[in-house]
C-alpha positions in Angstrom: 202.8 98.1 -17.5 204.9 101.3 -16.7 201.8 103.3 -16.0 200.5 100.7 -13.7 203.7 100.7 -11.7 204.0 104.7 -11.7 200.2 104.4 -10.8 200.8 102.3 -7.7 203.6 104.6 -6.5 201.2 107.6 -7.1 198.6 105.8 -5.0 201.0 105.0 -2.2 202.6 108.8 -2.3 199.1 110.1 -2.1 198.2 108.1 0.6 201.3 108.7 2.6 200.6 112.5 2.2 197.3 112.2 3.6 198.1 110.1 6.5 199.0 113.1 9.0 195.6 114.5 8.3 193.9 111.5 8.8 195.8 110.8 12.0 194.9 114.6 13.2 191.1 114.2 12.5 190.9 110.9 14.3 192.5 112.6 17.3 190.1 115.3 17.0 187.4 113.1 16.9 188.5 111.4 20.1 189.0 114.4 22.4 186.4 116.5 20.7 186.6 120.3 20.6 187.4 121.1 24.2 187.4 125.2 23.5 183.5 124.9 22.1 182.5 122.8 25.2 181.8 119.8 22.9 184.0 117.0 24.4 183.7 113.4 23.4 183.7 110.7 26.0 184.7 107.6 24.0 185.5 104.4 25.6 185.6 100.8 25.3 185.0 99.6 21.7 184.5 102.7 20.1 187.7 104.4 21.3 189.5 101.0 20.0 188.0 100.9 16.7 188.6 105.0 16.3 192.3 104.2 17.2 192.6 101.6 14.6 191.2 104.0 11.8 194.6 105.3 10.6 196.0 101.8 10.8 193.4 100.6 8.4 193.6 103.5 6.3 197.4 102.7 5.9 196.8 99.1 5.1 194.1 100.1 2.4 196.6 102.3 0.6 199.3 100.0 0.9 197.5 97.2 -0.5 195.9 99.3 -3.2 199.1 100.5 -4.1 201.0 97.2 -4.3 197.9 95.4 -6.1 198.2 98.0 -8.7 202.0 97.8 -9.3 201.7 93.8 -9.2 199.3 94.1 -12.2 201.5 96.0 -14.0 204.4 93.6 -13.4 202.4 90.6 -14.2 201.3 92.3 -17.7 205.1 92.5 -18.5 205.7 89.0 -17.3 208.2 89.8 -14.5 205.6 88.3 -11.7 204.3 84.7 -12.2 200.7 83.8 -12.1 
C-alpha cells in the first residue's frame, strides 16, 4: 500500500522534473535550428499537435501517478471500488 503511494508520487515527481526538457524540445522542433540553416516551417494541424505534446505528456504523467496511488489506497481499503 505505502509502496504504491510512494511510487505514484515518484512518478509525478519525475514527470514534473522532465516537463521543462520536453517543452524545450517541442519548442526546438517547432522553430528548428536557425543557426544551422535548418528551419522547420510547421503550420496547421502539425503545429497544433506538436504544441499539444507537452500537455499530453503532463496528462499522461498525472494519470499514471494518480492511478498508482489510487491502487495503493484501494489495497488499503481507504478507497471504495
